[in-house]
DRENDO-1510 file (C-alpha; in Angstrom, 1 decimal, always signed):
<recs>
REC; n; res; u; v; w
REC; 1; UNK; -0.1; -0.1; +0.0 .
REC; 2; UNK; +2.9; +2.6; +0.7 .
REC; 3; UNK; +4.4; +1.8; -2.7 .
REC; 4; UNK; +1.2; +3.0; -4.2 .
REC; 5; UNK; +1.1; +6.0; -2.1 .
REC; 6; UNK; +3.8; +7.5; -4.0 .
REC; 7; UNK; +2.5; +7.0; -7.4 .
REC; 8; UNK; -1.1; +8.1; -6.3 .
REC; 9; UNK; +0.4; +11.3; -4.9 .
REC; 10; UNK; -0.9; +10.7; -1.3 .
REC; 11; UNK; +2.1; +12.2; +0.4 .
REC; 12; UNK; +2.0; +15.9; +1.0 .
REC; 13; UNK; +4.4; +18.4; +2.5 .
REC; 14; UNK; +2.9; +20.6; +5.3 .
REC; 15; UNK; +4.3; +23.7; +6.1 .
REC; 16; UNK; +4.7; +26.0; +9.3 .
REC; 17; UNK; +5.9; +29.5; +8.6 .
REC; 18; UNK; +8.2; +31.0; +11.2 .
REC; 19; UNK; +7.0; +34.5; +11.8 .
REC; 20; UNK; +8.9; +37.3; +13.4 .
REC; 21; UNK; +6.6; +38.8; +16.3 .
REC; 22; UNK; +8.1; +42.1; +15.7 .
REC; 23; UNK; +6.9; +42.9; +12.0 .
REC; 24; UNK; +5.1; +39.7; +11.0 .
REC; 25; UNK; +7.8; +38.9; +8.3 .
REC; 26; UNK; +8.3; +35.4; +7.4 .
REC; 27; UNK; +11.8; +34.3; +6.0 .
REC; 28; UNK; +11.6; +30.5; +6.9 .
REC; 29; UNK; +9.2; +27.8; +6.5 .
REC; 30; UNK; +9.5; +24.4; +8.2 .
REC; 31; UNK; +8.0; +21.6; +6.3 .
REC; 32; UNK; +7.2; +18.0; +7.2 .
REC; 33; UNK; +5.7; +15.1; +5.3 .
REC; 34; UNK; +2.1; +13.8; +6.0 .
REC; 35; UNK; +0.4; +10.7; +4.3 .
REC; 36; UNK; -3.1; +11.2; +3.4 .
REC; 37; UNK; -3.8; +7.6; +3.9 .
REC; 38; UNK; -7.1; +6.5; +2.3 .
REC; 39; UNK; -8.4; +4.5; +5.5 .
REC; 40; UNK; -6.5; +6.0; +8.5 .
REC; 41; UNK; -6.6; +9.7; +7.5 .
REC; 42; UNK; -3.8; +12.0; +7.9 .
REC; 43; UNK; -0.4; +10.5; +9.1 .
REC; 44; UNK; +2.8; +12.2; +10.1 .
REC; 45; UNK; +6.0; +10.4; +8.9 .
REC; 46; UNK; +7.0; +8.6; +12.3 .
REC; 47; UNK; +3.7; +6.6; +11.7 .
REC; 48; UNK; +5.0; +5.1; +8.5 .
REC; 49; UNK; +8.8; +5.5; +8.3 .
REC; 50; UNK; +9.0; +1.8; +9.2 .
REC; 51; UNK; +6.9; +0.7; +6.5 .
REC; 52; UNK; +9.1; +2.8; +4.1 .
REC; 53; UNK; +12.4; +1.2; +5.2 .
REC; 54; UNK; +10.7; -2.2; +5.1 .
REC; 55; UNK; +9.8; -2.0; +1.5 .
REC; 56; UNK; +13.3; -0.2; +0.7 .
REC; 57; UNK; +11.5; +3.1; -0.3 .
REC; 58; UNK; +13.4; +5.5; +1.8 .
REC; 59; UNK; +15.7; +6.9; -0.9 .
REC; 60; UNK; +12.8; +7.2; -3.7 .
REC; 61; UNK; +10.8; +8.9; -0.9 .
REC; 62; UNK; +13.5; +11.3; +0.0 .
REC; 63; UNK; +14.2; +12.3; -3.6 .
REC; 64; UNK; +10.3; +12.5; -4.3 .
REC; 65; UNK; +9.7; +15.0; -1.2 .
REC; 66; UNK; +12.8; +16.9; -2.2 .
REC; 67; UNK; +11.4; +17.4; -5.8 .
REC; 68; UNK; +8.1; +18.4; -4.2 .
REC; 69; UNK; +9.9; +20.9; -1.8 .
REC; 70; UNK; +11.9; +22.6; -4.7 .
REC; 71; UNK; +8.8; +22.9; -6.9 .
REC; 72; UNK; +7.0; +24.6; -3.7 .
REC; 73; UNK; +9.9; +26.9; -3.5 .
REC; 74; UNK; +9.8; +27.9; -7.1 .
REC; 75; UNK; +6.1; +28.4; -7.0 .
REC; 76; UNK; +6.5; +30.7; -3.8 .
REC; 77; UNK; +9.2; +32.6; -5.6 .
REC; 78; UNK; +7.1; +33.0; -8.6 .
REC; 79; UNK; +4.5; +34.4; -6.1 .
REC; 80; UNK; +6.9; +37.0; -4.6 .
REC; 81; UNK; +8.0; +35.0; -1.5 .
REC; 82; UNK; +11.8; +34.0; -1.6 .
REC; 83; UNK; +11.6; +32.0; +1.3 .
REC; 84; UNK; +14.1; +29.1; +2.7 .
REC; 85; UNK; +12.7; +25.8; +3.8 .
REC; 86; UNK; +13.8; +23.4; +6.4 .
REC; 87; UNK; +12.3; +20.0; +5.3 .
REC; 88; UNK; +12.3; +17.5; +8.1 .
REC; 89; UNK; +12.8; +13.9; +6.8 .
REC; 90; UNK; +13.8; +11.6; +10.1 .
REC; 91; UNK; +15.4; +9.2; +7.6 .
REC; 92; UNK; +19.0; +8.5; +7.1 .
REC; 93; UNK; +20.5; +10.4; +4.1 .
REC; 94; UNK; +23.5; +8.4; +2.8 .
REC; 95; UNK; +26.4; +10.3; +0.9 .
REC; 96; UNK; +25.3; +9.0; -2.7 .
REC; 97; UNK; +21.7; +10.4; -1.9 .
REC; 98; UNK; +23.3; +13.6; -0.7 .
REC; 99; UNK; +25.0; +13.9; -4.0 .
REC; 100; UNK; +21.6; +13.3; -5.9 .
REC; 101; UNK; +20.0; +15.7; -3.9 .
REC; 102; UNK; +22.6; +18.2; -4.5 .
REC; 103; UNK; +22.1; +17.8; -8.2 .
REC; 104; UNK; +18.3; +18.4; -8.0 .
REC; 105; UNK; +19.0; +21.7; -6.0 .
REC; 106; UNK; +21.5; +22.5; -8.7 .
REC; 107; UNK; +18.9; +21.8; -11.7 .
REC; 108; UNK; +16.3; +23.8; -9.9 .
REC; 109; UNK; +18.3; +27.0; -10.2 .
REC; 110; UNK; +17.6; +27.7; -6.5 .
REC; 111; UNK; +20.5; +28.9; -4.0 .
REC; 112; UNK; +21.4; +25.8; -2.1 .
REC; 113; UNK; +20.9; +27.6; +1.2 .
REC; 114; UNK; +16.9; +27.8; +0.3 .
REC; 115; UNK; +16.6; +24.0; +1.2 .
REC; 116; UNK; +18.0; +22.5; +4.3 .
REC; 117; UNK; +17.2; +18.9; +5.2 .
REC; 118; UNK; +16.7; +18.2; +8.8 .
REC; 119; UNK; +16.2; +15.0; +10.7 .
REC; 120; UNK; +14.1; +16.5; +13.4 .
REC; 121; UNK; +11.6; +19.3; +13.7 .
REC; 122; UNK; +12.2; +22.4; +15.4 .
REC; 123; UNK; +10.6; +22.7; +18.9 .
REC; 124; UNK; +8.4; +25.8; +18.7 .
REC; 125; UNK; +7.0; +26.8; +22.1 .
REC; 126; UNK; +4.1; +29.2; +20.4 .
REC; 127; UNK; +2.4; +27.6; +17.6 .
REC; 128; UNK; -0.6; +29.5; +16.8 .
REC; 129; UNK; -3.2; +29.6; +14.2 .
REC; 130; UNK; -3.8; +33.3; +13.6 .
REC; 131; UNK; -2.8; +36.8; +14.9 .
REC; 132; UNK; -5.5; +37.0; +17.6 .
REC; 133; UNK; -4.3; +33.5; +18.9 .
REC; 134; UNK; -0.7; +35.0; +19.1 .
REC; 135; UNK; -2.3; +37.8; +21.2 .
REC; 136; UNK; -3.8; +35.4; +23.5 .
REC; 137; UNK; -0.3; +33.5; +23.8 .
REC; 138; UNK; +1.2; +37.0; +24.8 .
REC; 139; UNK; -1.1; +37.9; +27.2 .
REC; 140; UNK; -0.9; +34.2; +28.9 .
REC; 141; UNK; +2.9; +35.3; +29.3 .
REC; 142; UNK; +4.6; +32.8; +27.1 .
REC; 143; UNK; +8.4; +33.2; +27.8 .
REC; 144; UNK; +9.1; +33.2; +24.1 .
REC; 145; UNK; +6.4; +35.7; +23.2 .
REC; 146; UNK; +8.7; +38.5; +22.1 .
REC; 147; UNK; +10.4; +36.4; +19.7 .
REC; 148; UNK; +9.4; +34.4; +16.7 .
REC; 149; UNK; +6.6; +31.9; +16.5 .
REC; 150; UNK; +5.6; +29.1; +14.4 .
REC; 151; UNK; +2.2; +29.1; +12.7 .
REC; 152; UNK; +0.1; +25.9; +12.9 .
REC; 153; UNK; +0.7; +23.3; +10.0 .
REC; 154; UNK; -1.0; +23.7; +6.9 .
REC; 155; UNK; -0.9; +22.3; +3.3 .
REC; 156; UNK; +2.0; +23.7; +1.4 .
REC; 157; UNK; -0.2; +24.9; -1.7 .
REC; 158; UNK; -2.0; +27.5; +0.7 .
REC; 159; UNK; +1.2; +29.1; +2.0 .
REC; 160; UNK; +0.9; +32.3; -0.2 .
REC; 161; UNK; -2.5; +32.9; +0.6 .
REC; 162; UNK; -1.6; +32.4; +4.2 .
REC; 163; UNK; +1.2; +34.7; +4.3 .
REC; 164; UNK; -1.0; +37.6; +2.6 .
REC; 165; UNK; -3.4; +37.0; +5.5 .
REC; 166; UNK; -0.7; +37.3; +8.1 .
REC; 167; UNK; +0.8; +40.4; +6.4 .
REC; 168; UNK; -2.6; +42.0; +6.2 .
REC; 169; UNK; -3.4; +41.1; +9.9 .
REC; 170; UNK; +0.0; +42.7; +11.0 .
REC; 171; UNK; -1.0; +45.9; +8.7 .
REC; 172; UNK; -4.4; +46.2; +10.6 .
REC; 173; UNK; -2.9; +45.6; +14.0 .
REC; 174; UNK; -0.1; +48.3; +13.4 .
REC; 175; UNK; -2.6; +50.8; +12.1 .
REC; 176; UNK; -4.8; +50.1; +15.3 .
REC; 177; UNK; -1.8; +50.6; +17.4 .
REC; 178; UNK; -1.1; +53.9; +15.9 .
REC; 179; UNK; -4.6; +55.3; +16.9 .
REC; 180; UNK; -4.6; +53.7; +20.4 .
</recs>
């Protein structure tokens, strides 16, 4: 079943923009893989990593996800967002595979620093869904409230629209602050 999932496009990148609390800017996006399983719903990578290994699909899977990440970065760039992405793949990347990934990045025409592979997700204290949620986190006294925060995960295709909403929210909040 997992072998067919690649062919059927059931693996998706989900992203979490890292937003600067001071101005709402986004410079980096953390991405992770989800499997839209036909029977079990949305699964995170740890739930199916062993199945990938058992069927010898880890390298194909990693290359597939890197290609999806590069395509997303190019799409965002065309939409006016030159972001960097940290792609979390808690799977071993052997030297031969690393060389293939470097080749894919070079073919994409993107700067190599725009895509970083990581084996573990960032630990984000303040994960929020919108600006009002962020204000509640601040009022609750989160110790990290003055720094950056991480937006709740969302499908990678909706990122440009989500970024425009964040920027609009910050513009409105800044205007409101000016009158208070």
